[in-house]
C-alpha positions as CSV (number, residue, x, y, z in Angstrom):
1,A,63.3,50.9,-35.0
2,P,65.3,51.0,-38.5
3,K,67.1,47.7,-37.6
4,V,63.9,45.9,-36.7
5,E,62.2,47.3,-39.9
6,R,65.3,45.9,-42.0
7,L,65.1,42.5,-40.3
8,A,61.2,42.6,-40.8
9,D,61.7,43.4,-44.7
10,R,64.4,40.7,-45.1
11,F,62.0,38.1,-43.6
12,L,59.1,39.1,-45.7
13,A,61.3,38.8,-48.8
14,S,62.5,35.3,-47.9
15,E,61.2,32.0,-49.2
16,R,59.8,31.4,-45.7
17,V,57.2,33.9,-46.4
18,V,54.2,33.7,-48.8
19,V,52.3,37.2,-49.8
20,L,48.7,36.6,-50.0
21,A,47.8,40.2,-50.7
22,G,49.8,43.3,-51.0
23,P,49.2,46.6,-49.4
24,S,47.1,48.2,-52.3
25,S,44.8,45.3,-52.7
26,G,42.1,46.9,-50.8
27,R,42.0,44.3,-48.3
28,N,40.5,45.6,-45.0
29,S,40.4,49.0,-46.5
30,Q,39.1,51.5,-44.1
31,V,38.1,55.2,-44.1
32,V,40.3,57.5,-42.0
33,V,39.6,61.2,-41.1
34,G,42.8,63.4,-41.4
35,L,43.8,66.5,-39.3
36,D,42.2,68.7,-41.9
37,N,38.8,66.4,-41.6
38,R,39.4,65.1,-45.1
39,R,38.1,61.2,-45.4
40,I,40.6,59.3,-46.9
41,R,40.4,55.4,-47.8
42,T,43.4,53.4,-47.3
43,G,44.6,51.0,-49.5
44,G,44.3,47.8,-47.5
45,T,46.5,45.8,-45.3
46,A,49.0,43.4,-46.6
47,A,48.5,39.5,-45.7
48,F,51.3,37.2,-45.3
49,S,51.4,33.3,-44.4
50,T,54.3,30.7,-44.6
51,P,54.8,27.6,-46.6
52,E,54.2,25.4,-43.7
53,L,50.8,26.9,-42.5
54,I,49.5,26.8,-46.1
55,E,50.2,23.2,-46.4
56,I,48.4,22.5,-43.0
57,E,45.5,24.6,-44.3
58,T,45.2,22.8,-47.4
59,G,45.5,19.6,-45.8
60,L,42.7,20.3,-43.5
61,L,40.3,21.5,-46.2
62,T,41.3,18.5,-48.5
63,C,40.3,16.2,-45.3
64,A,36.9,17.6,-44.9
65,T,35.9,16.3,-48.4
66,E,37.0,12.8,-47.5
67,P,34.1,10.3,-46.7
68,R,35.9,8.1,-44.1
69,G,33.9,8.9,-40.9
70,P,31.3,6.7,-39.1
71,A,27.6,7.2,-39.8
72,V,24.4,6.2,-38.0
73,D,21.7,4.4,-40.2
74,S,18.4,6.4,-40.9
75,G,16.3,4.1,-38.9
76,C,18.4,4.7,-35.7
77,I,18.3,8.5,-36.3
78,E,14.5,8.6,-36.8
79,R,13.9,6.6,-33.5
80,T,16.1,9.4,-31.7
81,L,14.3,12.2,-33.1
82,A,11.0,10.6,-32.2
83,L,12.3,10.9,-28.6
84,H,13.0,14.4,-29.2
85,P,9.5,16.1,-30.5
86,E,10.6,19.6,-29.2
87,L,13.2,20.0,-32.1
88,S,12.5,22.9,-34.5
89,D,12.4,21.6,-38.4
90,E,16.0,22.9,-38.7
91,Q,17.1,21.3,-35.7
92,V,15.9,17.9,-37.0
93,E,17.5,18.4,-40.3
94,M,20.8,19.2,-38.3
95,V,20.7,15.8,-36.4
96,R,19.9,13.8,-39.6
97,S,23.0,15.5,-41.7
98,V,25.5,15.4,-38.6
99,C,24.7,11.7,-38.0
100,S,24.3,10.2,-41.4
101,T,27.2,12.3,-43.0
102,S,30.3,10.3,-43.4
103,R,32.6,13.3,-44.2
104,E,35.6,13.1,-42.0
105,I,35.3,17.1,-41.2
106,Q,31.6,18.5,-41.0
107,V,30.8,21.9,-40.2
108,V,27.6,23.2,-38.4
109,V,27.0,26.8,-38.4
110,G,24.7,28.2,-35.8
111,R,23.6,31.7,-34.8
112,P,23.8,32.7,-31.3
113,G,20.3,31.2,-29.9
114,S,19.6,28.8,-32.6
115,G,19.6,26.0,-30.6
116,K,22.5,24.4,-31.9
117,T,23.9,22.8,-28.6
118,Y,20.4,21.6,-27.8
119,A,20.3,19.7,-31.1
120,T,23.8,18.6,-30.6
121,A,22.4,16.6,-27.5
122,A,20.3,14.5,-29.8
123,C,23.2,13.9,-32.2
124,V,24.9,12.3,-29.2
125,D,21.8,10.2,-28.2
126,A,21.8,9.0,-31.7
127,Y,25.4,8.2,-32.0
128,A,25.5,6.4,-28.5
129,A,22.4,4.3,-29.6
130,A,24.0,3.3,-32.6
131,G,27.3,2.5,-30.9
132,V,29.4,4.9,-32.3
133,P,32.1,6.5,-29.5
134,V,31.5,10.2,-29.3
135,A,33.6,12.7,-27.0
136,G,33.1,16.5,-26.9
137,C,35.3,19.7,-26.3
138,A,35.7,23.3,-26.5
139,V,38.4,25.8,-26.7
140,S,37.5,27.5,-23.1
141,A,36.9,25.6,-20.0
142,T,33.6,27.5,-19.1
143,A,32.2,26.5,-22.9
144,A,33.3,22.7,-22.1
145,A,31.6,22.8,-18.9
146,E,28.1,24.2,-20.6
147,L,28.7,21.7,-23.5
148,E,28.7,18.9,-20.9
149,A,26.0,20.3,-19.1
150,A,23.7,20.6,-22.1
151,V,24.9,17.3,-23.8
152,G,26.1,14.9,-21.0
153,F,29.0,13.0,-22.8
154,E,30.0,11.5,-19.4
155,R,26.8,9.2,-19.4
156,Y,28.2,7.5,-22.4
157,T,32.0,7.7,-22.2
158,R,32.7,8.3,-18.5
159,R,34.5,11.3,-19.7
160,P,32.9,14.7,-19.8
161,A,33.6,17.6,-22.3
162,Q,36.8,18.9,-22.0
163,T,38.8,21.6,-23.2
164,L,40.7,21.3,-26.6
165,A,44.2,21.9,-24.9
166,S,43.6,19.3,-22.3
167,L,42.3,16.8,-24.7
168,L,45.5,17.3,-26.8
169,I,47.7,16.8,-23.7
170,D,45.8,13.5,-23.0
171,L,46.5,12.4,-26.3
172,E,50.0,13.8,-26.7
173,Q,51.6,13.5,-23.2
174,R,49.6,10.9,-21.3
175,G,49.4,8.0,-23.5
176,N,45.6,8.3,-23.9
177,H,43.9,7.7,-27.3
178,L,40.7,7.9,-29.0
179,A,38.4,4.8,-29.4
180,P,38.3,3.8,-33.0
181,G,35.5,5.4,-34.9
182,T,35.2,8.2,-32.4
183,V,33.0,11.2,-33.5
184,L,34.4,14.4,-31.7
185,L,32.1,17.3,-31.6
186,V,34.1,20.7,-31.2
187,D,32.0,23.6,-30.1
188,E,33.0,27.1,-30.4
189,A,35.0,26.0,-33.6
190,S,35.4,29.6,-34.8
191,M,38.0,30.0,-31.9
192,V,40.0,26.9,-32.7
193,G,43.6,27.6,-34.2
194,T,44.7,26.0,-37.2
195,R,47.6,24.2,-35.8
196,E,45.7,22.8,-32.8
197,F,43.0,21.8,-35.4
198,A,45.6,19.9,-37.4
199,R,47.0,18.3,-34.5
200,L,43.4,17.1,-33.2
201,A,42.6,15.9,-36.8
202,A,45.3,13.8,-37.0
203,H,44.4,11.7,-33.8
204,V,40.9,11.5,-34.8
205,D,42.1,10.5,-38.4
206,R,44.1,8.0,-36.9
207,A,41.0,6.4,-34.9
208,G,39.0,6.3,-38.2
209,G,36.6,8.9,-36.8
210,A,35.1,12.2,-37.5
211,I,35.1,15.8,-36.5
212,K,32.1,17.9,-36.1
213,L,33.0,21.6,-36.1
214,I,30.0,23.6,-34.2
215,G,30.2,27.3,-34.1
216,D,29.4,30.7,-35.6
217,P,32.1,32.0,-37.9
218,D,30.9,35.8,-37.2
219,Q,31.6,35.4,-33.4
220,H,35.0,35.3,-31.6
221,T,37.8,34.1,-33.8
222,S,41.2,32.3,-32.6
223,V,43.9,33.9,-30.8
224,D,46.2,32.1,-32.7
225,T,46.3,31.8,-36.7
226,G,42.7,30.5,-37.4
227,G,40.3,30.7,-40.2
228,V,39.9,27.0,-41.2
229,F,36.3,27.0,-39.7
230,K,35.2,30.1,-41.7
231,A,36.7,28.8,-44.9
232,L,34.7,25.4,-44.4
233,A,31.4,27.1,-43.3
234,G,31.9,29.6,-46.5
235,R,31.8,26.7,-49.0
236,D,29.0,25.9,-51.2
237,D,28.7,22.4,-49.6
238,P,25.5,20.4,-49.2
239,T,26.9,19.0,-46.2
240,V,27.4,22.1,-44.2
241,V,24.5,22.6,-41.7
242,R,22.9,26.2,-41.0
243,L,20.6,27.1,-38.4
244,V,19.5,30.6,-38.7
245,E,16.0,30.6,-36.5
246,N,16.6,32.9,-33.4
247,R,15.1,30.7,-30.5
248,R,16.2,32.9,-27.9
249,Q,14.6,36.5,-28.2
250,R,10.7,36.4,-28.5
251,D,10.3,40.2,-29.4
252,R,10.1,40.6,-33.0
253,A,11.6,44.0,-32.7
254,E,14.5,42.5,-30.6
255,R,15.0,39.9,-33.5
256,R,15.2,42.7,-36.0
257,S,17.8,44.6,-34.3
258,I,20.1,41.7,-33.6
259,E,19.8,40.9,-37.2
260,D,20.6,44.4,-38.4
261,Y,23.6,44.2,-36.0
262,R,24.8,40.9,-37.6
263,Q,24.1,42.3,-41.1
264,G,26.3,45.5,-40.3
265,N,23.3,47.8,-40.1
266,I,24.5,49.3,-36.8
267,E,22.7,52.6,-37.4
268,R,19.2,50.9,-38.1
269,A,19.7,48.8,-35.1
270,L,20.6,51.6,-32.7
271,D,17.4,53.7,-34.2
272,Q,15.0,50.9,-33.5
273,Y,16.6,50.2,-29.6
274,E,16.3,54.1,-29.1
275,A,12.5,54.1,-30.6
276,D,12.0,51.4,-28.0
277,G,13.4,53.5,-25.1
278,K,16.4,50.9,-24.7
279,V,19.2,53.7,-25.3
280,H,20.1,56.1,-22.4
281,R,22.2,59.0,-23.0
282,G,24.7,60.8,-20.6
283,D,26.5,64.3,-21.2
284,T,29.7,62.7,-19.9
285,A,31.1,59.2,-19.6
286,A,30.8,59.5,-15.7
287,D,27.2,60.6,-15.9
288,T,26.6,57.4,-18.3
289,Y,28.3,55.1,-15.6
290,D,26.4,56.8,-12.6
291,A,23.1,56.1,-14.4
292,L,24.0,52.7,-15.3
293,V,25.0,51.7,-11.7
294,R,21.8,53.1,-10.3
295,D,19.9,51.1,-12.9
296,W,21.9,48.0,-11.9
297,W,21.1,48.6,-8.1
298,T,17.4,49.0,-8.9
299,D,17.4,45.9,-10.9
300,R,19.4,44.0,-8.0
301,C,17.1,45.1,-5.3
302,A,14.1,43.7,-7.6
303,G,16.1,40.2,-7.7
304,S,17.8,40.4,-11.2
305,V,21.2,39.2,-11.4
306,S,21.7,40.7,-14.9
307,P,25.4,42.0,-15.6
308,M,26.5,45.2,-16.7
309,L,28.7,45.0,-19.8
310,A,31.6,47.3,-20.6
311,G,33.9,47.3,-23.6
312,T,37.1,48.4,-22.0
313,N,39.1,47.7,-18.7
314,A,38.6,51.3,-17.7
315,A,34.9,51.4,-18.1
316,R,34.7,47.8,-16.2
317,R,36.9,49.3,-13.2
318,A,34.7,52.4,-13.3
319,L,31.6,50.6,-13.0
320,N,32.8,48.0,-10.5
321,D,34.4,50.8,-8.3
322,R,31.1,52.6,-8.4
323,A,29.0,49.4,-7.7
324,R,31.3,48.3,-4.9
325,A,31.0,51.7,-3.2
326,L,27.4,51.5,-3.5
327,L,27.4,47.9,-1.7
328,K,29.5,49.2,0.9
329,A,27.4,52.3,1.4
330,E,24.1,49.9,1.7
331,G,26.0,47.6,4.1
332,V,25.6,44.7,1.8
333,L,29.6,44.0,2.0
334,T,30.5,43.3,5.5
335,G,33.2,41.8,7.7
336,D,36.9,42.3,7.8
337,P,38.6,42.9,4.6
338,L,41.0,40.5,3.1
339,V,43.6,42.3,0.9
340,V,45.8,40.4,-1.5
341,N,48.2,42.3,-3.9
342,G,46.0,45.4,-3.3
343,R,42.6,44.1,-3.8
344,E,40.1,44.0,-1.0
345,F,37.9,41.1,-0.3
346,L,34.8,41.3,1.7
347,I,32.1,39.1,2.6
348,S,29.2,39.2,-0.2
349,D,31.8,40.5,-2.8
350,D,31.0,39.1,-6.1
351,V,34.2,37.5,-7.5
352,V,35.2,35.7,-10.9
353,A,38.1,33.4,-11.4
354,R,40.6,34.6,-14.1
355,R,42.1,31.0,-14.8
356,N,41.3,27.4,-14.6
357,D,42.5,25.6,-11.7
358,R,41.6,21.7,-11.0
359,S,42.9,21.7,-7.2
360,L,40.1,24.3,-6.6
361,H,36.7,22.5,-6.1
362,A,34.1,21.5,-3.4
363,P,34.9,18.7,-1.1
364,G,33.8,15.5,-3.0
365,R,32.9,16.9,-6.0
366,R,34.8,17.1,-9.4
367,E,33.5,20.3,-10.8
368,S,36.5,22.6,-10.6
369,V,37.2,26.2,-10.9
370,K,37.2,27.6,-14.3
371,N,38.4,30.6,-15.9
372,G,35.2,32.8,-15.9
373,S,33.8,30.8,-13.0
374,A,31.8,33.6,-10.9
375,G,29.9,33.7,-7.6
376,R,29.5,35.3,-4.1
377,V,32.0,35.3,-1.2
378,V,30.3,33.9,1.8
379,A,33.2,33.4,4.4
380,I,36.9,34.5,4.7
381,D,39.6,32.8,6.6
382,H,42.1,35.6,7.3
383,D,44.7,33.2,8.6
384,H,45.0,31.0,5.4
385,G,44.0,33.8,3.2
386,E,41.2,32.2,1.7
387,I,37.9,33.1,0.4
388,E,34.9,30.7,0.3
389,V,32.5,30.8,-2.7
390,P,29.6,28.4,-3.3
391,S,29.8,26.8,-6.6
392,P,27.0,26.5,-9.1
393,T,26.1,23.1,-7.5
394,R,25.7,25.1,-4.2
395,A,28.4,23.3,-2.5
396,P,31.3,25.5,-1.3
397,S,34.8,26.1,-2.6
398,A,37.8,27.7,-1.2
399,F,39.7,30.4,-3.3
400,R,43.1,31.4,-2.3
401,P,43.5,34.8,-4.1
402,A,46.8,35.2,-5.7
403,T,48.8,33.1,-3.6
404,S,51.5,30.2,-4.0
405,T,50.0,27.0,-2.9
406,P,46.4,25.4,-3.4
407,A,43.9,25.9,-1.0
408,T,41.4,23.7,0.6
409,S,38.1,24.2,2.6
410,S,37.6,23.2,6.0
411,M,35.0,25.7,6.7
412,P,31.5,24.7,7.4
413,T,28.7,24.9,4.7
414,P,26.8,28.1,4.7
415,A,23.4,28.6,3.5
416,P,23.8,29.8,0.0
417,P,22.4,33.5,-0.9
418,T,19.4,33.2,-3.1
419,D,21.1,35.4,-5.9
420,S,24.5,33.6,-5.8
421,K,24.8,32.6,-9.2
422,A,26.7,35.8,-10.7
423,P,26.8,35.6,-14.5
424,P,30.2,34.9,-16.1
425,S,32.3,37.5,-17.5
426,I,32.2,38.1,-21.0
427,K,35.6,38.0,-21.8
428,P,37.1,36.3,-18.7
429,A,40.5,35.7,-20.0
430,T,41.3,39.3,-20.0
431,T,38.7,41.3,-18.8
432,P,35.7,40.3,-16.3
433,R,33.3,42.7,-17.5
434,T,30.1,41.9,-15.2
435,R,27.5,44.2,-13.8
436,R,28.7,43.0,-10.3
437,A,31.7,44.1,-8.4
438,S,34.2,41.4,-9.9
439,R,37.4,40.5,-7.9
440,R,40.3,38.0,-9.0
441,A,40.7,34.8,-7.5
442,T,43.1,32.4,-8.4
443,S,45.3,29.5,-7.6
444,P,48.2,27.7,-9.4
445,S,47.4,24.7,-11.5
446,P,47.3,21.1,-9.7
447,E,49.4,18.2,-10.7
448,P,47.8,16.2,-13.8
449,P,45.2,13.4,-13.0
450,T,46.0,9.9,-13.8
451,P,46.1,8.7,-17.3
452,R,42.7,7.4,-18.8
453,T,42.0,5.7,-22.3
454,Y,38.8,6.5,-24.1
455,T,37.1,3.3,-24.3
456,S,33.8,1.8,-25.8
457,S,32.2,-1.2,-26.5
458,T,33.1,-1.1,-30.2
459,A,36.9,-0.3,-29.5
460,S,39.6,-2.4,-31.1
461,S,43.2,-2.7,-30.6
462,P,45.0,0.8,-31.1
463,S,47.4,-1.2,-33.7
464,T,44.6,-1.5,-36.0
465,M,44.2,2.3,-36.2
466,K,45.5,4.1,-39.4
467,P,48.9,5.9,-39.3
468,I,48.7,9.8,-39.1
469,P,48.8,11.3,-42.4
470,E,52.3,13.0,-43.1
471,W,50.8,16.6,-43.7
472,L,48.9,16.4,-40.7
473,N,51.8,15.2,-38.3
474,R,54.0,18.0,-39.7
475,R,54.1,20.7,-36.8
476,P,56.2,23.7,-36.1
477,R,59.2,23.0,-34.5
478,A,58.3,24.5,-31.2
479,L,55.3,22.1,-30.8
480,R,57.2,19.1,-31.9
481,R,57.9,16.4,-29.0
């Protein structure tokens, strides 16, 4: 440990590190309770960066002010809006701003339930009507699939919304390129890492296009170094679009509680929930788990597919074990078990996939298994170690749990259960926290698909595209190819 500390101190004192805030700056200061029950406020945490990262961040923030992106004329925008009379006033303003702004990077801040994805579909319609190439991506495969389902990029580009990682692979390893003037809509933008964003911006800049970052800076942040979206969203910039209306919850008390949570008034929000009879207490954690599973079972019998949510893996396992024991006792889970790596699968088990796998899909369909895909086991092939799960499109898919070769399905299509759409996990990459008894079902990644070029009726030769700016082309050594 002392050697590690010496090495860390030497590195932090080197020219490779920039100190952003010292340990006594008060940044992220917290109140801790000592052994003698005294409350002590910490001085804060130190923050560091690197010259390379600061240069990338500065370049992105500067790029966001450049008026070099394509725009749609007002007449085309108004004709598109006339086809969407259901949009709210702030959604209409979002469409007008997004489509008319020529900034190379523009930010759309939308709270959960504000209808930003729905308004995004109208933006895509306007771009398509104006002949502007448009594409979409998101960090997670599940989010990309939901974006495609809501917006429908494939109708215009023959290419559905995809993950940011797969888009970068297409552009950097498979020889594909963005059509000149492409507008790229990035959903869940708060989760995009800074270096990934810089690489993406380089390709969009070379195509003479624009990026529209759509998300909520108060939701999940990037696993990698991030923060550009939040920095751009916090600017006093008239091109930043903000959607604040809650169009999801209809109950006023529920809306107030959600707003209190968002503003950090946790105690007031909980008091409101308790006054409405929405808080149930237990003497122990086990009592609380038992009560929650009983309520889940009652709701399930009434036809609900609502999930139980848990904050930790331990709580998730406790809830899932209780739920599965109840399902067994009630005769819901049937058949001979398939045991893989100590995990048991039975007919009617609810499962969630823990990683993306393009090789796992229903016969004749393109939709593949994604991280967070969930469903119910309808058949088990013990000879091949496979379980069969209907996809959301009601066609069956075969999963081979934790095996080394891809699985294909040769089983007949069963009649899907009426409640086969199990909800996705809240954090599928690490903890499938669903109200149902989740089980892991994964398979290795397939070979990459045939390279494809992004095309459009307005596309010109790639040789006419602008070169990538030096500051955008600079990447960490580990990422250079």
